[in-house]
N, C-alpha and C positions, 0 to 999 in steps of 0.2 A: 504494500500500500504506500502511504505517504510517509516521508520522514520530515517532520517539521523541525525547524531549528530549536534545539533545547528540549524536544520531546523525548528523544532517545539518543543515547550515545552508543555507537556500535563500532567495534574494532575487529579487523580481520579481513581476509581475502574476499569474504562474501559480502562485505559492506559496500556494494556497488550501486550506483544510481544510473538511471537511463540518461544517455548522452543528450544534452539539450534541455534537461529538466531542471537545471540549476541546483542539482543536489536535493531535489524535493520528492522525486518519484523513484522507487527502486527499479533496477533494470528488469525488464519484463519481456515476455514473448510477443506482445502486441505492439511494442514500440510506443506505448503511451507515455507522453511527457507532461501532460496536464494533470494537476492535482484533482481538479473537478472531474475530469473524464475518468481517471482511475477510480475515484470514489463511486461514480455511477456504475462502472463495470463490476467492481467488487460487490456492490450492493445487489445488483441484478443477479449475479451468479450465486450469491448467498441464498437468495430466495429460491432459485432453481435447485440448489443443493438441498435446502431444507425440505422442499416438496419431495425430492427423490429419497432422502433419508427417512422421512416419516413413513413412506411406503415400505421401506426395507427393514426397519427396526421393529421387532415384535415386542409385546408387553413383557415377555419373560426373558428377554435378552440381557445377558450380563456383559457389560461393556469391558473392553480391554484397551490397553495402550495402543495396540494396532488398530482398533476401531477408531480411535481419535486421529491417528495418522491418516486413516482412510477418509474420514470426514473432511480433514484439511485438504487432502488431495482432490476429492470430489468437488470441493468448492473452488479451488484456485489453480487446478492443473492447466487450465487454458491461459493463465496469466503468468505464472512463475514456474521455472524449471525445477525448483526445489520444493514445490508443493507436496506435502505429506512427509517431508524429510525433517528430522530434527535439525535445529539450527547449529551452525558451526561458528557463530559469532557470539561474543558476550554482549549483553544488553543492559542498559541502565536507564532509569527515568529519574532525572535530577540526581539526588544523592542516593537513590535506592537502586541497588544492584540485584538483578534477578540471578537465578542459579547459573553458575559457570557452564558454558556450552559443553565442556568435556564431561560434566556430571549429568547432563540431561538424560541419556539412555538409562543410567542407573536409577535416577530419581523417578523416571516414568515407570520403571519396573516396580519400584516401591509403591508408587501411586496406585498402580493396578492392584497389587496385593493388599494394601492397607485400606484403600478407599473405594475403588471400583468394585472390588469383591464384596465389600461390606454393604455398600449403598445401592448397588444395582444387581438385578433389576429393581427399579424403584417401585415397589409394590406396597408402599405404606398407605394407610387409609385416613390419617388425620393430617390437618394442615401443619401442626408443629413438627411432626415426623418428616413430612415431605420437605418443609423448609430447612430442617436440619440437614437432610441428605443433600439437597441442592447447594446449601451454603458451604458445607465441608468440601464437597467435590469441586465446586467452582473455585473456592479460595485456594485450595491446594494446587489445582491445575494452573491458576494464574501465577502463583508463586514460582512454579517451575518455569513457566513461559517457554514451552518446548519448541516453538516455531519462530522463524525469523520475522514473521508478520502474521497478523490475524488471530492472535491468541485470545483476546477478549471476546471476539465474535464467535470463535470456535468453542470457547467455554460456555457462552450463552446458548449456542446451538445444542451442546451436550445437555445443558440444564433443561432446555425445551423438550428434548427427546425423553429425558427422565421424567419430566412432569407429565407428558403424554402417557408414559407407562403407568403412572399413578392415577390416570383417569381425569386429569385436569385439562382445561382448554389450553390452546397455545398461549404461551406467556407474553404478557405485555410488559416490555422492559422500560417503558417510558419513565424517566426519572431515576433509573438505577445508576446510570453513569453520566447523565446530563445535569439536570438541576441538583441531583443528589450526588454529584461527583465527589465532593469533599467527604461525605459520609462513606461513599464506596471506597475511596482510597484509605480512609481510616479503618474500614472493616478489613481490608487486605492487610494492613499493618498489624491489626489485632490478631489476625489469623496466624501471623508469624510466630506468636507465642502461644498458640493453641486456643485462643479465645475466638470462637466462632459466633458469639452472641450478636455482634453488630451486623455480620453478614446474614445471619439467620433472620434478623429483624427486617433487613432489606428484602430478602426473598419472601418473607411473610407478606410484606406490602405488595410485592409483585403478584403473588398468588391471589390476594384479595382483589387487586385492581383487575386482574385478568378475569376472575369469576364475576365481578360486578359488571364488567363490560358485556359479558355474554348474557347476564341476567337482564340488562337494560335492553338488549336486542330482542329478547323474548323468543318464544318458540317459532 
């Protein structure tokens, strides 16, 4: 996607930008140099990937690390040659450093064993249980940041699929990372020390907003 100045700092041979993009758009298969055009392309393909994956994932499916790589590949393979591959560059956002690139394969293996195996399939029946499952899995995946780009959206896509397994409507993420951006960042930082309460509260709000939206539409 886009690399805005100050948003991420990336070092390594894979930190390449599309020629002519003034260092704002990652090198891509489509030769896109415009930030706006890349945003449109990624958003359109994300919707297509979501529709495809919803049809593929069964209610009793237990997710794996390879599933997450496949989700990323399905979404971005027509844009980036590294879609579905773990990143080979170190990433930071401000003073916050995500997991070192060399540690990502090991950490994703642990993520599968500790969190995906516990919380998927997401067959919980109460809102607090579902919110807990979504919060823990989402936060831990974000902290690893396994891909060069698209981590937040891939994590939200996984949460959406998990919510569908639990019988919820498609999640409405409005406010999760926009108006509620500071709360979201704070929730990620809290998760670093094993406190999932703030992220759980955010997902509880997402679940209620999504259910209310469906209720307003009526039968």
